LUMMAR-310758 format. One line per field, with one value per residue (C-alpha): residue in three letters; x, y, z; residue number from 1. Coordinates in Angstrom, 2 decimals. Example, Ala and Ser with C-alpha at 12.3 -4.5 7.8 and 13.67 -1.06 7.14 Angstrom:
residu: [ala	ser]
c1: [12.30	13.67]
c2: [-4.50	-1.06]
c3: [7.80	7.14]
num: [1	2]
END
This chain:
residu: [met	glu	val	leu	ser	ser	pro	glu	phe	trp	val	ala	val	ser	phe	phe	leu	phe	leu	gly	val	val	phe	tyr	phe	gly	val	his	lys	lys	ala	gly	ala	ala	leu	asp	ala	arg	ala	ala	ala	ile	ala	lys	glu	ile	glu	glu	ala	lys	his	leu	arg	glu	glu	ala	glu	ala	val	leu	ala	asp	tyr	arg	glu	lys	ala	gly	asn	ala	pro	lys	glu	ala	glu	ala	ile	val	ala	leu	ala	thr	lys	glu	ala	glu	ala	leu	ala	ala	glu	thr	ser	arg	ser	met	lys	glu	his	phe	glu	arg	arg	met	gln	leu	ala	glu	asp	lys	ile	ala	arg	ala	glu	ala	glu	ala	val	gln	glu	val	arg	ala	ala	ala	ala	asp	ala	ala	val	thr	ala	ala	gln	met	val	ile	ser	ala	lys	leu	thr	pro	glu	thr	ala	asp	lys	leu	val	lys	gln	gly	ile	asp	ala	leu	lys	ser	lys	leu	asn]
c1: [103.71	101.59	98.84	98.53	98.14	95.29	91.76	90.40	92.72	91.45	87.91	88.38	90.09	87.34	84.78	86.39	86.84	83.00	82.26	84.44	82.72	79.36	80.18	81.99	78.85	76.40	74.59	74.08	72.35	70.17	69.41	68.68	66.22	64.62	64.18	62.82	60.35	59.40	58.91	56.83	54.71	54.18	53.33	51.01	49.28	49.00	47.42	45.03	44.19	43.55	41.19	39.45	39.17	37.62	35.18	34.32	33.72	31.45	29.58	29.31	28.04	25.63	24.30	24.01	22.15	19.76	19.47	18.63	15.96	14.60	12.07	10.88	10.73	8.76	6.45	6.03	5.45	2.84	1.03	0.83	-0.29	-2.92	-4.16	-4.41	-6.11	-8.62	-9.20	-9.72	-12.13	-14.15	-14.19	-15.19	-17.83	-19.18	-19.15	-20.93	-23.56	-24.07	-24.30	-26.84	-28.93	-29.00	-30.00	-32.61	-34.01	-33.92	-35.92	-38.41	-38.87	-39.47	-41.90	-43.83	-43.89	-45.09	-47.71	-48.93	-49.13	-50.91	-53.53	-53.92	-54.41	-56.87	-58.78	-58.82	-60.01	-62.72	-63.79	-63.98	-65.89	-68.35	-68.79	-69.47	-71.85	-73.51	-73.99	-75.35	-77.72	-78.72	-79.17	-81.18	-83.51	-83.60	-86.71	-86.86	-89.18	-86.99	-83.86	-85.75	-86.65	-83.02	-81.59	-84.11	-83.05	-79.42	-79.92	-81.92	-79.33	-76.67	-78.74	-79.10	-75.28	-74.22	-76.52]
c2: [17.57	20.27	18.03	16.60	19.92	21.05	20.70	19.42	16.46	15.56	16.12	13.55	10.97	11.24	10.94	7.87	6.34	7.00	5.31	2.29	1.96	2.25	-0.44	-2.70	-2.74	-3.28	-0.07	0.38	-2.92	-1.99	1.45	-0.24	-2.62	0.13	2.10	-1.13	-1.70	1.92	1.75	-1.48	0.12	3.18	0.87	-1.06	2.21	3.42	-0.01	0.51	3.99	2.80	0.11	2.63	5.01	2.22	1.38	5.03	5.61	2.50	3.76	7.25	5.60	3.62	6.73	8.67	5.86	5.73	9.56	9.34	6.60	8.62	10.42	7.29	5.52	8.51	8.47	4.77	5.12	8.05	5.95	2.99	5.26	6.89	3.30	2.17	5.13	4.92	1.18	2.20	4.92	2.50	-0.02	2.54	3.87	0.23	-0.51	2.55	2.03	-1.42	-0.27	2.41	-0.03	-2.44	0.44	1.47	-2.07	-2.30	0.85	-0.18	-3.41	-1.53	0.82	-2.20	-3.78	-0.60	-0.18	-3.82	-3.40	-0.10	-1.80	-4.49	-2.12	-0.15	-3.37	-4.43	-0.94	-1.07	-4.52	-3.39	-0.32	-2.51	-4.85	-1.97	-0.23	-3.62	-4.15	-0.69	-1.10	-4.49	-3.62	-0.55	-2.28	-5.96	-6.91	-10.19	-11.79	-11.03	-12.38	-15.69	-15.84	-15.19	-17.81	-20.34	-19.61	-19.94	-23.31	-24.64	-23.42	-25.20	-28.39	-28.40	-27.76	-30.53	-33.20]
c3: [-2.46	-2.72	-3.75	-0.27	1.21	-1.09	0.28	-2.92	-2.79	0.54	-0.47	-3.31	-1.05	1.49	-1.33	-2.61	0.79	1.32	-1.82	-0.90	2.47	0.82	-1.72	0.80	3.18	0.12	1.02	-2.79	-2.96	0.11	-1.52	-4.85	-3.06	-1.12	-4.32	-6.08	-3.25	-3.25	-7.18	-6.77	-4.03	-6.20	-9.29	-7.01	-5.82	-9.45	-10.44	-7.51	-8.41	-12.07	-10.79	-8.39	-11.27	-13.53	-10.81	-10.16	-14.02	-13.98	-11.02	-12.61	-15.96	-13.95	-12.10	-15.48	-16.88	-13.77	-13.94	-17.62	-16.83	-13.85	-15.88	-17.55	-14.19	-12.73	-15.53	-15.14	-11.36	-11.94	-14.61	-12.20	-9.35	-11.67	-12.86	-9.20	-8.21	-10.95	-10.16	-6.45	-7.45	-9.59	-6.85	-4.24	-6.56	-7.29	-3.47	-2.59	-5.42	-4.07	-0.43	-1.62	-3.52	-0.47	1.84	-0.64	-0.97	2.97	3.10	0.39	2.37	5.53	3.91	2.49	5.91	7.54	4.73	5.19	9.02	8.53	6.22	8.58	11.49	9.40	8.49	12.21	13.25	10.58	11.60	15.23	14.29	12.11	14.95	17.38	15.18	14.32	18.01	18.57	15.60	16.61	20.32	19.29	16.89	17.96	19.86	21.83	19.39	16.52	18.50	19.10	15.33	14.41	16.93	15.64	11.92	12.86	14.51	11.57	9.21	11.41	11.49	7.72	7.13	9.36	7.84]
num: [1	2	3	4	5	6	7	8	9	10	11	12	13	14	15	16	17	18	19	20	21	22	23	24	25	26	27	28	29	30	31	32	33	34	35	36	37	38	39	40	41	42	43	44	45	46	47	48	49	50	51	52	53	54	55	56	57	58	59	60	61	62	63	64	65	66	67	68	69	70	71	72	73	74	75	76	77	78	79	80	81	82	83	84	85	86	87	88	89	90	91	92	93	94	95	96	97	98	99	100	101	102	103	104	105	106	107	108	109	110	111	112	113	114	115	116	117	118	119	120	121	122	123	124	125	126	127	128	129	130	131	132	133	134	135	136	137	138	139	140	141	142	143	144	145	146	147	148	149	150	151	152	153	154	155	156	157	158	159	160	161	162	163]
END
């Protein structure tokens, strides 16, 4: 019975007892279920990681496409801005030209009115000067007999025109 006194025997007995307790209480099933659950969780995480990687690759491809199109878009934006700036410059030039022409027309009209007023004032002044000069000449050279004669001629002329 030396087998009973060897430590290897007792280690083997305790190992088999441990295995019996483990199988009796179904620990192997629980451990298997836990391992299966862990494997399912890992598979789910791997699937999510694959899905996220596909999304990331799609976003990366989209950004690369946008980055490839960026120079074209920039050129289009610059061309549009240039076209709009030219249109604005043309409109501003046209507007300024119209404004200048209106101002010139107003100035020419004002000058024409001033000229007409000046001509009218000169005529009035000339007429006043002529009347004054005529008064002076008439008062200096008109005698009472000549004045009576002129009044009589004027009345006769008026009578002949009225009849």
